[in-house]
C-alpha positions in Angstrom: 3.9 -2.2 3.9 4.0 -3.6 0.5 1.5 -6.5 0.3 2.9 -7.8 -3.0 6.4 -8.3 -1.7 6.7 -7.6 2.0 10.1 -7.7 3.6 10.9 -10.1 6.4 10.9 -7.1 8.8 7.5 -6.0 7.6 6.1 -9.5 8.1 7.5 -9.8 11.6 6.2 -6.3 12.6 2.8 -7.2 11.2 2.7 -10.5 13.0 3.6 -8.7 16.3 0.8 -6.2 15.7 -1.7 -9.0 15.0 -0.7 -10.9 18.1 -1.1 -7.8 20.3 -4.5 -7.1 18.8 -5.6 -10.7 19.1 -4.6 -10.9 22.7 -6.5 -7.7 23.4 -9.6 -9.2 21.8 -9.2 -12.6 23.3 -8.5 -11.5 26.9 -10.3 -8.2 27.2 -12.9 -8.2 24.3 -11.3 -5.0 23.0 -9.7 -4.4 19.6 -7.0 -2.3 21.4 -7.4 -2.2 25.2 -6.6 1.2 26.7 -2.9 1.0 27.6 -2.6 -2.4 25.9 1.0 -1.8 24.9 2.0 -1.1 28.5 0.1 -4.0 30.0 1.5 -6.5 27.6 5.0 -5.2 27.9 4.8 -5.4 31.7 3.6 -9.0 31.4 6.4 -9.8 28.9 9.2 -8.4 31.2 7.8 -9.8 34.4 6.4 -13.1 33.1 3.2 -12.3 35.0 0.2 -14.0 33.3 -2.2 -13.3 36.2 -4.3 -10.9 34.3 -6.6 -11.3 31.3 -8.7 -14.4 30.9 -6.4 -17.4 30.7 -3.3 -15.9 29.2 -0.6 -18.5 28.6 3.2 -18.2 29.4 3.9 -19.4 25.9 2.1 -16.5 24.4 4.2 -14.1 26.4 7.3 -15.9 25.2 6.2 -15.6 21.6 5.4 -12.0 22.1 8.8 -11.3 23.5 10.5 -13.2 20.6 8.5 -11.2 18.0 9.5 -8.0 19.7 13.1 -9.0 19.6 12.9 -10.0 15.9 11.0 -6.8 15.0 13.3 -4.5 17.0 10.4 -2.6 18.5 6.9 -2.4 19.8 3.5 -1.2 18.7 1.9 1.7 20.5 -1.4 3.6 20.3 -0.6 7.1 19.1 -3.3 9.3 20.6 -2.5 12.2 18.4 -2.7 9.9 15.3 -5.7 7.8 16.6 -3.9 4.7 15.3 -1.2 2.2 16.1 2.4 3.1 15.3 5.5 1.0 15.4 8.4 2.4 17.4 12.0 1.1 17.9 12.9 -0.7 21.1 15.0 2.3 22.1 12.1 4.7 21.7 9.6 2.3 23.3 11.8 1.9 26.5 11.8 5.7 26.9 8.0 5.9 26.4 7.4 3.0 28.8 9.7 4.5 31.5 7.9 7.9 31.2 4.5 6.2 31.5 5.5 4.1 34.5 6.8 7.2 36.3 3.4 8.9 35.7 1.1 5.9 36.1 2.7 3.0 37.9 -0.6 1.2 38.5 -0.3 -0.1 35.0 2.5 -2.3 36.3 0.8 -5.6 36.8 3.6 -7.4 38.7 
């Protein structure tokens, strides 16, 4: 990302990343909670706020809108030991594979 002249898409993606990190820190006291991307996504698609410490429905709505604007989702890439932005199409495949292997992440 160019910090001198970021594009709209870069700003939206960065805002989504910061919101995910902030929610992890605010609700679980972790910079990036293990499986954060899956937990937040499940909350976004189910509307379930019954986890974390006081998560608000409006935060999930904002997260969903940022995802839609960004056209993707942030994941923790174990092999890279960092976060990586993936398209919605790629994310949905990753999410489906994870849920098939570890459905307990589903918080609904």
